[in-house]
N, C-alpha and C positions, 0 to 999 in steps of 0.2 A: 354651514360655514363655507364660504367660497374663498379660495386662496387668492384669486384675482383681486378681491377687496382689499387685501393688504400688500398688493404689489408683487405677488409671486405668480408667474405664468404657469398655466396648467393646461393639460389637454394633449391631443395627439402630437402636436408640434414640439412638445417638450418631454418626450419619453426619455427616460434615463436620468432625469434630474432627481436629486435627492434633497430632502429637507431635514435639517438637524433641529430638533426641538429640545429645549432644556426647561425643566420645571422641578420644583420641590415636591410636587404632588402627583402621585401615580395616577390618580383619577383623570388628570389632564391627558395623559398618554392614552388611557382607555377611551376617553371621549373623542380623541383625535384619531383613533384607529391606528396607532403607531404599530409598525411592523416589528420593531425590535426595541426593547426597553433595557437600558443599561443603568444599573444603580451605582452611584458613586458615593463614597463616604468622605469623611474628613481626611486630611493628609496626616501621615505619620509625623513624628517630631523631626526626623531627618528630612523628609520631603518638604515639610513646612519651612525648615531652615534653608534648604536649597533654593526654594522658590523665593523666599524673602531676600536672600543674598543676591540672587540673580536680578530681581526687580530693583533692589536698592543699589546695585552696581558695586557690590563689595568684592574684594579679592581675598585670597588666602593669606596675604602678607601682614595684615593689620589685626593682630589678635585682640587688641582692646575694642576695636569696632565689632569684630566678630562676637565677642562676649556680650556686648550690648545687643547685637542682632539676635543672638540666641535667646536672650531674655524677652525681647520684644516679640519675636516670632512665637515664643511659648505663650505669651499673653493673647495671641490671636487665635488660639485654640484649634489650629488646623483648618481654619476656614479660608479657602483660596481668595474670595473677594476681599476679605479683611486684610489678609497678608499682602495682597497686591496693592491695595489702596494705601496702607500704612508704609510699605516699603517705598513706593513711588514718592510719597510725601517726604521721606527721609533722604531720597537720592540727592547727592551733592551737598548734604548738610554736614556741619562740623561734628566732631566727636562730642563736644559739649552739648550741642543741640540734640544729638541722639541720646545722650545720658539724661537730659532734661525730659525727653519724651518717655524714656523708660521709667523715670520716677513718676511722671504723670500717670502712666499706665498702672503703676503700683498703687497710686493714691486714688484712682477712679475706676476700679474694676467694674463697677455697676454701669458706668458709661460705655465701657467696652462691650458689655453684654448687650446693651441697647443698640450700639452700632452694629454688632454682629447680626442681631435680629433684623435691623433695617436693611442690611445688605442682602440677607437671605430672602426677605420679603420682595425685594426688587429683582431677584433672579428668577 
């Protein structure tokens, strides 16, 4: 495998460059001869809510929005790609829209599982 084939310069003229590789499969790291492997898990409930609130642009002052955010973030099961995608979709939406989304999550948990799997396969 040659890094130049995917647009990453390599060789004596590029000493000191570092490459960050992300994958769900440790075998990829082994095959790529990674020097350091750092395993990441899912986010805790508090971390998930903090990421969700940040990406959705929520502040501390609207408790009704934060209640909805907490429930929706909980449905994302601590998966950062899912949290990010859903929160960005809700950014600047009204409270009614957010409540409607919360209800759709409750009504279609199997779809959320499929969406989570698709996000993880793409990472």
